[in-house]
N, C-alpha and C positions, 0 to 999 in steps of 0.2 A: 471435406471433413466438417462435421457439424460440431458446434460448441455446446450442444446439450449433452450432458453426461448422464445417461439413463441410470447408472448404478447409484450415484448420489441422489438423483431425483427420486428414484424408487425407495431408497433408504429413508428419505425424509417422510415420504408418504406412509411407509410401513411403520415408522416410529410413531407417527401420529395415530395410526391404527392401534398401536400397543396401549394407547391411552383411551381406547374405545371411541375414537373420533375419526370420521372420514374427512378428507381434505375438501374444503369448499373452494379453495384457490391455491395456486402454487406460484411462487416468485423465486427469482434467483438473481444473484449479482456476482461478478467476477472478482478475482484477485487482480493484481497488476504487476507488471514489470516496469521499472523506471529505466528508460533508455539512457537518460543522462539528466543531471540536475539533482544532486543529493544534498540534503540538509539545507537547501535553499528555501524550501516552502515556508518554514516558520520564520524566515527572515524576509518575508514579503517578496521573494525573488521569483525566478522562472524555473519551471520543471517541464519534463517532456516524457510522460509515461504512456503506456498503453494497456488496455484491458487484456487479460489472458483468456484462454479457453477454459481454465479451471474456475469452477463456480461453487458458491454456497447456495444450497436450495432450501427453501422454507415452505413447508406444507402447513396450511392454516385452516382452522375451523373456528367460527365465531362462538361466543358465549353471551349469555344474557345477564350474567351476574357481576359484570364490571371487574372481572379478575383476569389477569394475564398469566398464563402458564407456559413456560418454555422448557424444552427438552432437546438434547443434542446427542448425536451418536458418540461424541467425545465424553459425555457424562450423562448416562441415561436416567439419572435421578431428576425428576421434574422440580423446577423452582417456580413457585406460585406467589403472586402478590396482588393486592388490590391496586387498581389504577390510581385511586385517590391516595394511596399510601406511598406513591413514588417520590413525592417531595420529602418524605421522611427518610428516604434511603439515599437520595442523591441531592447535591453532589457528594462524592466520596471525600472523606476527611482523613488526612494523614495516611493515605494509602490503605486504609482499613475498609474492607468491603463488607457490607451487611448481607451480601449474597455471594455465592461462589463467583470467582472472578470471570469465568466465561459468561455467566448469566448477566454480569454487569453490562456486557455489550448490547444484547437485545433489549434488556429492561432499561438501560440508559438511553437507548434510542427512543423508546416509547416516551420516557420522561422528557427528553429534549424536543421530541416532535410535538408533544402537547403544548409545550411552552412556545415553540416556534409558530404554531398555528393560533395561539391564543385560545385554545380549546378548554372547555370545562371537563375535567377528567370524569366527573360524576355522570356525564351524559353519554360517554363513549361506550361502545360495545367492548366486551372482553374478548379474549382470543386464546386459543391453544396454538402454539407454533412449535413445529418440530424441525430441527435443522440437521442437514447432512452436507458434507463438503468434500470436494476433492482438491481444494486449494492446499498445497503443502504448508503446514503450520511451522512457524519459526524459520522459514526459508527466506524471509525478506520479500515475499510476494503478496503481502497484505491480506492474509486470511481475515484479519480484523475488519478491514473495510468491506470485505465481501459479506460478512454476517451483518454489518451495519446497513449496507445497501439493500440486502434482501429484506431485512426487518423494516427499514424505513419505507421501501416501496410497497410492501404488503400493508402496513398500517395506514399509510397515506391513502391507499385505495379503499381499504375497509372502512376507515373513518371518513372518507370523502372530504379530505382536507384541501386537496387541490394544490399542494405545494409543488413547485417545479423541481427539476433535477438538481439545480445548483443549491436550492434551499434544502433539499434532502441531503446533499453532500455536507452542508453546514451542520445539519442535525447530527450526522454521523461523527463529524469532528468534535462537536460539543460533547457527545456521548463518550468518545474516547478520551478527551481531555479531562472532563469533570466527573464522569461516572466511573470510568476505569482508572483514571489517574495517569494516563500516558500523555506526555506533553508533545504530541505530534502536530504537524501542520495539516493542511487540507488536501494535499496532493493525492493521497491514496483514495479518499472518498470521491474526489472529482473524477479520477480515472475510472473508478468502478461504476459511477453513475453515467458517465458521458461517453464511454468507449465506443468506437466504431471499427468495423472490419478493415484491415489493411491500412490503419491510420494510427497515429499517436496524437495525444492531446497536448498541445502547447498551452500551458496555463500560466497566466500572470497571477501570482498568488495574492497580490495586493488588490487588484481590481476584480479578480475572478473572471476576467475576460478569457475566453478560450478560442482556440483555432485548431480544427482537426487537420493534421498535416499528413498527406499520403507518404507512406514509407517506401513502398515499392520493393520490398525485400524479395518476394517471389519472382517478380519480373527480372530482377538483377541476378537471380540464381543464388540467393543468400538465405541462410537460416539463422535464427537467433537461438543459441543454445543456452539453457539455464543449467548451471552447475550448483546444485544444492549441496553444500559442504556437510550438512547434517550437524553443524555446530549451532545449537539453539541459542536464541537471544530473547530478551524481554525488554520492550521499550519502556515499561513503567518503572524500571529500576536502573541504577547504575549510570553508565557513561553517557547515555543519550541526554539525560537531564543536565549533566555537567557541560556537555557541548553547547546546549542551548543557552545556558547561563553565561558561558564564555562569549557567545555571539551578542547577547544583550549587553554585556559589559563592554565589549569592543565598540558597539554602536554608541553607547553612552559617552565613552571617552572621545570618540571621533565626532561627537556632536550631531549625530543624525538619528532620525527616528528608528530606522532599521538598516541593516547592512545592505539591503536593496539600494539604498541611496548613495552607496559608494561605487566607484568605478575602479578599474585597474590603475588608472592614473593617480588614485588616492593612496596607493599602497606605500609609496615612498614616505608620505607624511605619517601613515600608520606606523611605519617602522620606527619613527622618532618618538611616538607617543605611547606605544603599547609594549607590554612585556612580551617576551619571546613566545610563550604559549598562546596568549590571546592574539598576537599578530598572526600566527600560523592558522588559527581557527578562522580569523577574519579573511586571510588571504585565500583560504579554500573557498569560502562562500562567494567572495567577489569574483574570483577567476572561474568558479563553476557556473555562476550566472552568465558570464561571457561565453563559456563553452556551450551552454544551451542555445544561445542566440546564434553562435557560429555553426552549431550542428544543423539547425533549421536552414540557415542560409546555404550551407554546403549541400544538404539534401536537395534543395530546390535548384541549385546551380549545377551540381556535379553528380548527384545521385548517391545512393546509399553506400556504394563501395568506397566513397571518399571520406567517410566519417570515422574510420578506424583510429587515426591518430588522436582524435578528440576523446574517444572512449579510453584510450590508453592514458592520456594526460589526466583524465578524471580520476582514474584509479591511483595514479601516483600522488595526486593531491589528497585523496582520502587516506592513503597509506601514510604519507609523510607529514602533511599539514594538519589534517583533522584527526589522524591517528585512530581510525575506527576499523581498520582491517585486522585480520588475524592470519597466522601462518597458513592455514588451509586456504583462505581466500587468495593470498598472494601466490601460493603454489598453483591454484586453479588458473589464475589469470596468466601467469608466466608460461605455464605449460600449454595452455590453449593457443597463445600467440605463437609459440615455437612450433606447434603442430599444424599451423596453417590458418588460424583465425586472423582476420584483418584488424580486429580490435577487441579488447576485453577489459572489463572492469567489475569490481564488486557492485552490487545493487542493493538498495534498501538501507536500513538504519545502521548496519554494521555490527561489529562485535560477534560475527557469525553470519549465518544465512547463506545467501547465494551470490555467485558471480554470473555474469553473462558474457557470451562471446559471439560476435558476429562473424560468420564463416561461410565460405562458399559451400553449397549443398554437398558437393562431392568430397569436401574435407571433413564433414561432420563425423563420419566413422573414425577417422584418424584422430581428430581432436578428442572424441569420447574415449577412445582406447588409451591415448597418451595420458589424459588426466587420471583415468582409473589406475593406470600403472604407476604414475607418480605418487598418488595417494597411498597405494599399497606399499611402495618402497619407503615412503616416509613414516609408515606405521599409523597413518590417520584412518579414521572411520571411512568406509567406502562412501563416495559421493553418490548422489542420485542425479542423473543427467538426462535431460529431455529437451526437446525443442518446443517453442511456443510461437504462435502467430497472433497478431492483433485481432481482437474479437469484440463483440457487442457488449455494451454495458448492461446495467440492471434492467430487468423487464419482468412482466408477468408471463408465465409459461402456460398456465391453465386456469 
């Protein structure tokens, strides 16, 4: 199975043609599934995601007038700005976007990339960029990191800036934080930039040191099922920012720079110092960091069939301590386990999106059917269910 998706790739090329331009180059970047390690990244902690086969494709033609024009199959009205005007648009103030929110992602990447490279915007070539994607939007599979990675990879090459993949991931994070206004960490961008086939990226979010860890799902007769609840969420609003603020408050009271600096042994002291809600937020992050480390150790020692209880414990922590699950996610997780999955958890930022279930290959049809039936019985919107395999990160395709 190839992880090039011709339909999205062709759609990006055709969209560029609708502007009267032929593609001079094509780039793509994947979304990601986080196997374990949720809401730990912005606490300088540990995460363990992998790149999916679903990708955002960017078809690009250069311009000589110093203008950047972007267009997407999600919104086929082009958005055009001068490169030298990007500093007047970003950073976004009070969540008010001077451009359509979707366009703040690629335009924000251009702005952050210019600053990261110390480039003079007035000397850079303009570009027309058309985007098409098969990364499910709002499912917690990081469609945002995919568009950031495709844009950063394309402009880094076109402008010959020479930034490495980690630097491009940092560019993507700055764009999401400051141009879009979503207070996310760097996990999604790192997974999208660095992914490798049949491996997940163990990332230390403080040092940005990474290690590609073989998963061995196929060899063990396992599949990772994604259950998209079709409950949409938006990171730039609501509970995500509140959870981050709770984490910062907890670290301050505990006298550490970040929650990364606490261990499970510190939780008794935390219980004496923190209010109930902040304690539970802190407890999730501290125990989730430990679960990431335990998952990698278990994979290496006992193989992927042994990690199920860690996935289960992660979901309980997100449901009860971090309170970011929703009834649809809980039903997906519980039903998948009952139907034969060896472990299941919600994945992504929460408040909707997707759950994952690690299941024997021969149990995938039963898990799928059981979840679909449970959603129908509960009166929920039908879920979208598919399997994913770890895939390659951002790249130039043509």
